[in-house]
C-alpha positions as CSV (number, residue, x, y, z in Angstrom):
1,M,-2.0,-31.0,6.9
2,A,-0.2,-32.4,3.8
3,E,0.0,-29.2,2.7
4,H,1.4,-27.6,5.2
5,L,4.3,-30.0,4.9
6,A,4.8,-29.4,1.7
7,F,4.8,-25.5,2.0
8,N,7.6,-25.6,5.0
9,Y,9.9,-27.8,2.9
10,M,9.3,-25.3,-0.2
11,L,10.1,-22.6,2.7
12,K,13.0,-23.9,3.8
13,S,14.6,-24.8,0.5
14,I,14.3,-21.3,-0.2
15,L,15.8,-20.3,2.5
16,I,18.1,-22.6,3.1
17,Q,21.7,-21.3,0.9
18,D,24.6,-23.4,1.6
19,D,25.7,-25.0,4.7
20,R,25.4,-21.8,6.9
21,K,21.9,-21.7,6.7
22,E,22.0,-18.0,5.6
23,P,18.6,-16.5,4.1
24,V,18.6,-16.0,0.7
25,G,19.1,-12.4,-0.8
26,R,18.8,-9.6,2.0
27,G,16.2,-11.9,4.7
28,F,12.8,-12.1,4.7
29,K,12.2,-8.9,2.5
30,S,13.9,-11.0,-0.2
31,L,11.9,-13.8,0.4
32,W,8.7,-11.9,0.5
33,A,9.2,-9.8,-2.5
34,H,10.2,-13.4,-4.3
35,S,7.1,-15.2,-3.4
36,T,4.3,-12.4,-4.2
37,M,2.4,-12.3,-7.2
38,K,4.8,-12.0,-10.3
39,S,2.4,-8.9,-11.3
40,K,3.7,-6.6,-8.4
41,M,7.1,-4.4,-9.6
42,Q,10.5,-5.7,-8.3
43,K,12.9,-3.1,-7.3
44,S,15.7,-3.2,-5.0
45,D,15.3,-0.4,-1.8
46,T,18.3,1.7,-3.6
47,E,15.8,2.3,-6.8
48,W,12.6,3.0,-4.4
49,K,14.9,5.5,-2.8
50,T,15.9,7.2,-6.1
51,C,12.3,7.4,-7.5
52,L,10.8,8.4,-4.6
53,S,11.0,11.6,-2.2
54,P,12.3,10.2,1.2
55,E,8.7,11.0,2.4
56,E,7.8,8.8,-0.2
57,Y,10.1,6.0,0.7
58,R,8.9,6.4,4.3
59,I,5.2,5.9,4.0
60,L,5.4,3.5,0.4
61,R,7.9,1.0,1.5
62,E,8.2,1.3,5.4
63,K,4.8,2.0,5.8
64,G,5.1,5.1,7.6
65,T,2.2,7.6,8.1
66,E,2.3,11.0,7.7
67,T,1.0,13.5,10.4
68,P,-2.4,14.3,10.3
69,F,-4.1,17.3,9.0
70,T,-0.9,18.2,7.0
71,G,-1.1,16.3,3.8
72,K,-1.0,17.7,0.2
73,Y,-4.0,16.6,-0.5
74,Y,-6.0,16.2,2.4
75,K,-7.5,19.7,0.9
76,N,-7.6,19.2,-2.5
77,K,-11.5,19.3,-3.8
78,K,-10.3,19.0,-8.0
79,K,-12.0,16.3,-9.8
80,G,-9.7,13.8,-11.3
81,M,-7.8,10.7,-10.2
82,Y,-5.7,9.6,-6.9
83,I,-2.9,7.0,-8.5
84,C,0.0,5.7,-6.6
85,A,3.0,7.8,-5.9
86,G,4.8,4.5,-6.2
87,C,4.1,3.5,-9.7
88,G,0.5,5.1,-11.3
89,A,-2.1,2.8,-10.8
90,E,-5.3,4.5,-10.4
91,L,-6.6,3.9,-6.6
92,F,-9.0,6.7,-6.2
93,P,-11.6,8.7,-8.0
94,S,-11.8,11.9,-6.5
95,D,-16.5,11.9,-6.6
96,T,-15.6,8.6,-3.7
97,K,-13.4,11.4,-1.4
98,Y,-14.8,13.0,1.6
99,E,-14.5,14.8,4.8
100,S,-13.9,12.2,7.1
101,G,-12.5,14.6,10.3
102,T,-9.4,12.3,10.4
103,G,-6.6,14.4,8.8
104,W,-6.3,12.1,6.2
105,P,-7.8,12.2,2.8
106,S,-10.6,9.5,3.4
107,F,-12.8,7.9,0.2
108,W,-15.0,5.4,0.3
109,K,-14.4,3.3,-2.8
110,P,-11.2,2.4,-4.7
111,A,-11.4,3.5,-8.8
112,K,-11.1,-0.8,-8.9
113,K,-11.3,-3.4,-6.4
114,E,-8.4,-4.8,-8.2
115,N,-6.4,-2.2,-7.7
116,V,-5.7,-2.3,-3.8
117,E,-5.7,-5.0,-1.6
118,T,-5.7,-5.0,1.8
119,K,-4.5,-7.4,4.8
120,P,-4.1,-7.5,8.6
121,D,-2.2,-4.8,10.7
122,N,-1.7,-5.7,14.3
123,S,1.4,-3.3,14.4
124,L,1.5,-0.6,17.2
125,F,-1.2,-3.0,19.3
126,M,-4.0,-2.1,17.0
127,Q,-6.2,-4.3,14.9
128,R,-6.4,-2.6,11.6
129,T,-6.7,-3.7,8.0
130,E,-3.7,-2.0,6.0
131,V,-4.5,-1.0,2.5
132,L,-1.8,-1.5,-0.3
133,C,-1.0,-1.0,-3.7
134,K,-1.3,-4.3,-5.8
135,K,0.9,-3.0,-8.4
136,C,3.9,-2.4,-6.1
137,G,2.8,-3.5,-3.0
138,G,3.3,0.6,-1.5
139,H,1.3,0.7,1.8
140,L,-1.7,3.6,1.3
141,G,-2.7,3.0,4.6
142,H,-5.6,1.7,6.6
143,V,-9.5,1.2,5.6
144,F,-12.0,1.1,8.5
145,D,-15.9,0.3,9.1
146,D,-17.1,3.6,9.8
147,G,-17.2,5.4,6.6
148,P,-20.6,6.7,4.4
149,E,-23.0,4.8,2.4
150,P,-23.6,3.2,-0.2
151,T,-20.2,1.4,1.5
152,G,-19.5,2.0,4.6
153,K,-15.9,2.0,4.1
154,R,-13.6,4.9,5.1
155,F,-10.7,4.5,3.2
156,C,-8.0,6.6,5.0
157,I,-5.2,7.1,2.7
158,N,-1.6,9.1,3.3
159,S,-1.2,12.2,0.6
160,A,2.6,10.9,0.0
161,S,1.5,7.6,-1.2
162,L,-1.0,9.3,-3.9
163,N,-0.5,11.6,-6.7
164,F,-3.0,13.2,-8.8
165,K,-4.2,13.4,-12.2
166,E,-6.7,16.4,-12.6
167,K,-9.8,15.8,-14.9
168,K,-8.5,18.3,-17.8
169,S,-12.3,20.1,-18.3
170,K,-14.0,20.5,-21.5
């Protein structure tokens, strides 16, 4: 209880800029960026718009979804590493990609657990688990518990949130 009260007091002190009670910066998005992990990239919307295509921005920053069966990596069979289109973090190795029949690239395991984070997503009248890039906070897609062994997970990821580094043949 005491921690809750202390948090509320801290939150109010961050939110209240002056006697007009206006949020600091550009509202809760600014507060969220201010309060998230220090390792996350801090870029303004303008900066993101200059380094991402309109489709990448819509998906990574606005939590959009691409039309199924249309993504550039949906049918990709090359060997390599799928990386975040926003920051280049290694997300999914090609050997964990499989055909799920959903229309989006699907993976049963991330490259490193610490490179992705998940959080509840109750938008669109559904209960899902959102997958985000831990480094830049970009929306990648969702994870479901109907994937293949050994994990039983299906990371259903938007192609527009990814880039691909092909493995060089020896």
